[in-house]
C-alpha positions as CSV (number, residue, x, y, z in Angstrom):
1,X,76.9,171.2,261.0
2,X,73.8,170.1,262.0
3,X,74.2,171.3,265.6
4,X,75.2,174.7,264.3
5,X,72.1,174.9,262.5
6,X,70.0,174.0,265.7
7,X,72.0,176.7,267.5
8,X,71.1,179.3,264.9
9,X,67.6,178.7,264.9
10,X,67.3,178.8,268.7
11,X,68.9,182.1,268.7
12,X,66.8,183.6,266.2
13,X,63.8,182.1,268.1
14,X,64.6,183.9,271.2
15,X,65.6,187.2,269.3
16,X,62.0,187.2,267.8
17,X,60.3,186.4,270.9
18,X,62.2,189.2,272.4
19,X,61.2,191.7,269.8
20,X,57.7,191.0,270.2
21,X,57.3,191.3,273.5
22,X,59.1,194.7,273.6
23,X,56.8,195.8,270.9
24,X,53.7,194.6,272.6
25,X,53.1,198.0,274.7
26,X,53.7,200.0,271.9
27,X,51.3,198.0,269.6
28,X,48.8,197.7,272.3
29,X,48.7,201.7,272.4
30,X,48.4,201.7,268.5
31,X,45.4,199.4,268.5
32,X,44.0,201.7,271.2
33,X,44.5,204.9,269.3
34,X,43.2,203.2,266.1
35,X,40.3,201.9,267.9
36,X,39.6,205.6,269.0
37,X,40.1,206.7,265.4
38,X,37.7,204.4,264.1
39,X,35.2,205.2,266.6
40,X,35.2,209.0,265.5
41,X,34.9,208.0,262.0
42,X,31.8,205.9,262.9
43,X,30.4,208.6,265.0
44,X,31.1,211.0,261.8
45,X,29.8,208.8,259.3
46,X,26.3,208.5,261.5
47,X,26.6,212.2,262.3
48,X,26.5,212.8,258.7
49,X,23.5,210.9,257.5
50,X,25.3,209.3,254.6
51,X,22.3,207.2,252.9
52,X,19.1,208.6,251.3
53,X,17.1,205.3,251.9
54,X,18.1,205.1,255.3
55,X,20.5,207.1,257.5
56,X,22.6,205.7,259.9
57,X,21.3,206.4,263.1
58,X,22.2,205.5,266.9
59,X,21.0,202.6,268.8
60,X,17.8,204.2,270.3
61,X,16.3,204.9,267.1
62,X,13.2,203.6,266.2
63,X,14.2,202.9,262.3
64,X,10.9,204.9,261.4
65,X,11.0,207.2,258.3
66,X,8.1,209.7,257.3
67,X,8.1,211.7,254.4
68,X,5.8,213.9,251.9
69,X,6.4,215.3,248.6
70,X,4.7,218.0,246.7
71,X,4.7,217.0,242.9
72,X,3.9,219.1,239.8
73,X,3.3,216.3,237.1
74,X,1.9,216.3,233.5
75,X,-0.3,213.1,232.2
76,X,0.2,213.1,228.4
77,X,-2.2,210.2,226.6
78,X,-0.7,209.5,222.8
79,X,-3.4,208.6,220.2
80,X,-6.1,211.6,221.1
81,X,-5.5,213.6,217.8
82,X,-8.7,214.8,216.9
83,X,-8.5,217.1,213.9
84,X,-5.6,217.8,211.5
85,X,-4.9,221.2,209.2
86,X,-4.4,221.6,205.8
87,X,-5.9,217.8,204.5
88,X,-6.5,218.3,200.8
89,X,-8.7,216.2,198.8
90,X,-7.7,213.3,196.4
91,X,-5.9,214.9,193.7
92,X,-5.1,217.9,195.3
93,X,-1.4,219.0,196.3
94,X,-1.1,220.3,199.8
95,X,0.1,223.8,199.6
96,X,0.9,224.0,203.2
97,X,2.2,222.1,206.2
98,X,-0.6,221.8,208.7
99,X,-0.6,221.0,212.4
100,X,-2.6,218.1,214.7
101,X,-4.7,219.3,217.4
102,X,-5.4,217.3,220.7
103,X,-6.2,218.0,224.3
104,X,-4.4,220.3,226.4
105,X,-2.3,218.2,228.9
106,X,-1.8,220.6,231.9
107,X,0.8,220.4,234.8
108,X,-1.4,219.0,237.7
109,X,-0.6,219.5,241.4
110,X,-0.3,216.6,243.6
111,X,1.3,214.9,246.4
112,X,3.1,212.0,247.7
113,X,3.1,210.6,251.2
114,X,5.3,207.8,252.2
115,X,6.8,205.7,255.5
116,X,9.5,203.2,255.9
117,X,10.5,201.0,258.7
118,X,13.9,199.5,258.9
119,X,13.9,195.9,260.9
120,X,17.6,195.7,262.4
121,X,16.6,191.9,263.5
122,X,16.2,191.0,259.6
123,X,19.7,192.5,258.8
124,X,18.4,195.7,258.1
125,X,15.5,194.8,255.6
126,X,13.1,197.7,255.3
127,X,9.6,198.0,254.3
128,X,8.1,201.1,252.4
129,X,4.7,202.2,251.6
130,X,4.0,205.3,249.3
131,X,0.9,206.7,248.1
132,X,0.7,209.2,244.8
133,X,-2.2,211.3,244.0
134,X,-2.7,214.0,241.2
135,X,-5.1,216.8,240.9
136,X,-8.4,216.0,239.0
137,X,-8.5,218.9,236.4
138,X,-9.4,219.3,233.0
139,X,-7.4,220.6,230.2
140,X,-9.0,222.1,227.2
141,X,-7.9,223.1,223.8
142,X,-9.9,224.8,221.1
143,X,-9.7,226.8,218.0
144,X,-11.3,227.4,214.8
145,X,-11.2,225.6,211.3
146,X,-10.8,225.8,207.6
147,X,-12.0,223.9,204.6
148,X,-8.8,222.1,204.8
149,X,-9.0,221.3,208.3
150,X,-10.5,217.8,208.6
151,X,-12.0,215.4,211.7
152,X,-10.0,212.6,212.2
153,X,-12.4,210.6,213.8
154,X,-14.2,210.0,210.6
155,X,-11.7,209.1,208.0
156,X,-12.9,207.0,205.6
157,X,-11.7,203.3,205.7
158,X,-10.1,203.7,202.4
159,X,-8.5,206.8,203.1
160,X,-9.9,209.2,200.8
161,X,-10.8,212.8,201.9
162,X,-13.9,214.5,200.4
163,X,-13.9,218.2,199.4
164,X,-16.9,219.0,201.4
165,X,-15.4,217.8,204.8
166,X,-14.5,220.2,206.7
167,X,-14.2,221.7,210.4
168,X,-15.2,225.2,211.4
169,X,-14.7,224.9,214.8
170,X,-13.5,222.2,217.4
171,X,-12.5,221.6,221.3
172,X,-10.8,218.8,222.9
173,X,-10.5,218.2,226.7
174,X,-8.6,215.4,228.7
175,X,-9.3,214.6,232.6
176,X,-7.6,212.3,234.8
177,X,-7.8,211.0,238.1
178,X,-4.4,209.3,239.1
179,X,-3.9,207.2,242.1
180,X,-0.8,204.7,242.7
181,X,-0.1,203.1,245.8
182,X,3.7,201.2,246.0
183,X,4.7,198.7,249.0
184,X,8.3,197.5,249.0
185,X,10.6,195.6,250.8
186,X,14.3,196.5,250.2
187,X,17.6,196.5,252.1
188,X,20.2,199.1,251.7
189,X,23.8,198.2,250.9
190,X,26.7,200.9,250.6
191,X,30.1,200.4,248.3
192,X,32.7,202.5,247.5
193,X,33.3,203.7,250.8
194,X,30.0,205.1,251.5
195,X,30.0,207.4,248.7
196,X,27.7,205.2,246.5
197,X,24.8,203.4,248.1
198,X,22.6,200.8,246.3
199,X,18.9,199.9,247.7
200,X,17.4,196.7,245.8
201,X,13.5,196.4,246.3
202,X,10.5,194.4,245.1
203,X,6.9,194.7,245.9
204,X,3.7,195.6,244.6
205,X,1.9,198.4,242.7
206,X,-1.5,199.3,242.8
207,X,-3.6,201.4,240.8
208,X,-7.1,202.6,240.2
209,X,-6.9,205.4,237.5
210,X,-9.8,207.3,235.7
211,X,-9.4,208.9,232.1
212,X,-12.2,211.1,230.5
213,X,-11.3,212.4,226.7
214,X,-14.2,215.0,225.6
215,X,-14.0,216.1,221.8
216,X,-16.5,217.9,219.7
217,X,-16.6,219.9,216.2
218,X,-18.5,221.9,214.2
219,X,-18.3,221.4,210.3
220,X,-19.6,219.5,207.4
221,X,-19.5,216.1,206.3
222,X,-20.3,215.0,202.7
223,X,-22.0,218.2,201.9
224,X,-24.7,218.4,204.6
225,X,-25.6,221.1,206.6
226,X,-23.4,222.6,209.6
227,X,-23.7,219.8,212.5
228,X,-22.3,219.3,215.8
229,X,-20.3,216.2,216.3
230,X,-19.0,214.9,219.7
231,X,-17.2,212.3,221.1
232,X,-16.8,211.0,224.9
233,X,-14.5,208.3,226.2
234,X,-14.4,207.2,229.5
235,X,-11.6,205.0,230.7
236,X,-11.2,203.0,233.9
237,X,-8.2,201.0,234.7
238,X,-7.6,199.2,238.3
239,X,-5.5,196.5,239.3
240,X,-2.2,195.7,240.7
241,X,1.3,193.6,239.9
242,X,4.7,193.0,240.7
243,X,7.2,195.8,241.0
244,X,11.0,195.9,241.5
245,X,13.8,198.2,241.0
246,X,16.9,200.1,242.5
247,X,17.2,203.1,244.7
248,X,20.6,204.9,244.0
249,X,22.6,207.5,245.8
250,X,26.3,208.9,244.8
251,X,27.8,211.1,247.6
252,X,29.8,213.8,246.2
253,X,31.9,214.8,249.3
254,X,31.7,211.8,252.0
255,X,34.2,213.1,254.2
256,X,33.4,216.9,254.1
257,X,32.0,218.6,257.3
258,X,29.7,220.9,255.5
259,X,29.0,219.0,252.2
260,X,28.7,215.4,253.1
261,X,25.4,215.0,253.0
262,X,24.9,216.2,249.2
263,X,24.5,213.6,246.7
264,X,22.9,212.6,243.5
265,X,20.0,210.6,243.7
266,X,17.5,208.1,241.3
267,X,15.7,205.6,241.1
268,X,14.6,202.9,238.1
269,X,11.9,200.3,238.5
270,X,9.7,198.2,236.4
271,X,5.9,197.0,237.2
272,X,3.8,194.7,235.5
273,X,0.4,196.0,236.7
274,X,-2.7,193.4,235.5
275,X,-6.0,194.3,236.5
276,X,-9.6,195.2,234.6
277,X,-9.7,198.2,232.2
278,X,-13.2,199.3,230.3
279,X,-13.7,201.9,228.1
280,X,-17.4,203.8,227.5
281,X,-17.5,205.3,224.2
282,X,-20.5,207.6,223.3
283,X,-20.7,209.6,220.1
284,X,-23.5,211.9,219.0
285,X,-24.7,214.5,216.5
286,X,-26.2,217.7,217.9
287,X,-28.1,219.6,214.9
288,X,-27.8,223.5,214.9
289,X,-30.9,225.8,215.9
290,X,-31.6,226.5,212.2
291,X,-32.3,222.7,211.8
292,X,-36.0,221.4,212.3
293,X,-34.8,218.1,214.2
294,X,-33.6,219.9,217.8
295,X,-33.5,216.6,219.5
296,X,-30.0,215.4,218.2
297,X,-28.9,212.0,217.8
298,X,-26.7,209.2,219.6
299,X,-25.3,206.8,216.6
300,X,-22.6,205.2,218.7
301,X,-22.7,204.0,222.5
302,X,-20.2,201.1,223.2
303,X,-18.6,199.9,226.2
304,X,-15.4,197.8,225.8
305,X,-13.8,195.5,229.0
306,X,-10.8,193.6,229.3
307,X,-8.4,192.3,231.7
308,X,-4.8,192.6,230.7
309,X,-0.9,193.3,231.9
310,X,0.4,197.1,231.6
311,X,4.0,197.4,231.7
312,X,5.1,200.5,233.8
313,X,8.8,201.9,233.8
314,X,9.8,204.4,236.5
315,X,12.8,206.7,236.2
316,X,14.1,209.5,238.6
317,X,16.9,211.4,239.2
318,X,17.8,214.7,241.4
319,X,19.8,216.3,244.4
320,X,19.2,215.3,248.2
321,X,21.0,216.7,251.2
322,X,20.2,215.4,254.8
323,X,21.8,216.2,258.3
324,X,21.4,214.1,261.5
325,X,21.0,216.0,265.0
326,X,19.9,215.3,268.4
327,X,21.2,213.1,271.4
328,X,24.9,213.4,272.4
329,X,26.3,212.2,269.1
330,X,23.9,214.0,266.9
331,X,22.5,210.8,265.5
332,X,18.9,210.6,267.0
333,X,17.2,212.1,264.0
334,X,17.7,212.9,260.2
335,X,16.1,215.1,258.0
336,X,16.4,214.9,254.2
337,X,15.2,217.3,251.5
338,X,15.5,216.6,247.6
339,X,14.1,217.7,244.4
340,X,13.9,215.0,241.7
341,X,12.7,214.6,238.2
342,X,10.2,211.9,237.6
343,X,8.9,210.4,234.7
344,X,6.6,207.2,234.2
345,X,5.8,205.1,231.1
346,X,2.7,203.1,231.2
347,X,3.1,201.1,227.9
348,X,0.0,200.7,225.8
349,X,-2.1,202.0,228.5
350,X,-4.5,204.2,226.7
351,X,-7.7,202.3,225.2
352,X,-9.9,205.2,224.3
353,X,-10.2,204.4,220.6
354,X,-10.8,200.3,221.1
355,X,-14.4,200.7,220.9
356,X,-14.3,203.1,218.1
357,X,-15.7,202.3,214.7
358,X,-12.0,202.8,213.2
359,X,-10.2,201.6,216.3
360,X,-6.5,202.3,217.0
361,X,-3.9,200.5,218.8
362,X,-3.2,201.0,222.5
363,X,-0.9,204.3,223.1
364,X,1.4,205.0,225.5
365,X,0.7,206.9,228.8
366,X,3.4,209.6,230.1
367,X,3.5,210.8,233.6
368,X,6.4,213.1,234.2
369,X,7.4,216.2,236.4
370,X,9.1,217.7,239.2
371,X,9.0,216.3,242.8
372,X,10.2,218.3,246.1
373,X,9.8,216.9,249.2
374,X,11.4,216.1,252.9
375,X,11.7,213.4,255.1
376,X,12.3,212.7,258.8
377,X,13.9,209.5,260.3
378,X,14.1,208.7,264.0
């Protein structure tokens, strides 16, 4: 019985070996075909430029990307409410609902310029540098007042309103100088069969920003003659800090010949900018021509200076399309165009009222708007 089993195992072994030898040419042929197919797929992926942060280019590529964006952003500083409408003295019921007046926050033109170098020897780690600049332009709001329009900058500490306090006309403007530079190190990672890509990064953000708030109003306080009051507040913030986040890209039709380069892109990042902020505040009183004293009066001049940390949250989302071209395999260059909605929230950034006699807490600065640009990789 034992001998029969040994014979059976021998027969099975010979049969398996024969079958493998017979199938070897076919398997070799199939492997060659599969290899050829894979090579074609790789070439297709390289030619379609799947990645927003770094397209797959040929071996002769330098790994350098250069880009420029046109930005149309709005800078909004909270906490600059200057006058309020339909404010009634104590003991009087408000008949109507009023509004609050603040500077006009215009859409500002600007640009981004950025460059990226991918280091193949460091497992495709990349270095990214970007500079953001916005137009230095003022936006001004102005209007007429009434007996129920009140200047918020002189509200009494006990919140009492005098019936003789009112504004007949007012004006308020806000001017910004916005400069931001980001230096990052990241690495592109593809998941979900190259339909979804993720690029984690970390680096440094540097800023040097100036903001000037000018406000004035003509009116009466405590029954005195009509006088023009003015406020001029200048804030400078400069510093640098750590920044980290993710670039995201989701490709709609990864295998499409015509729409393979279309994708949704986005970015999220968190920064902590540490630096110096100083605020110069000047308030004055300019008498009207009917008064004998024409020299005016500066009744408040102060400077506040402090070191602090400002958190900054960046978010963006939009569409991108790219295409590779050049060379035998159409993978020597890659051009990418994109359209984004960007927003930045500078938490507790505004300190214009810090040095004032009725100080308010720090207020958020919001930067938001459209970005349109292109990038060339080679």
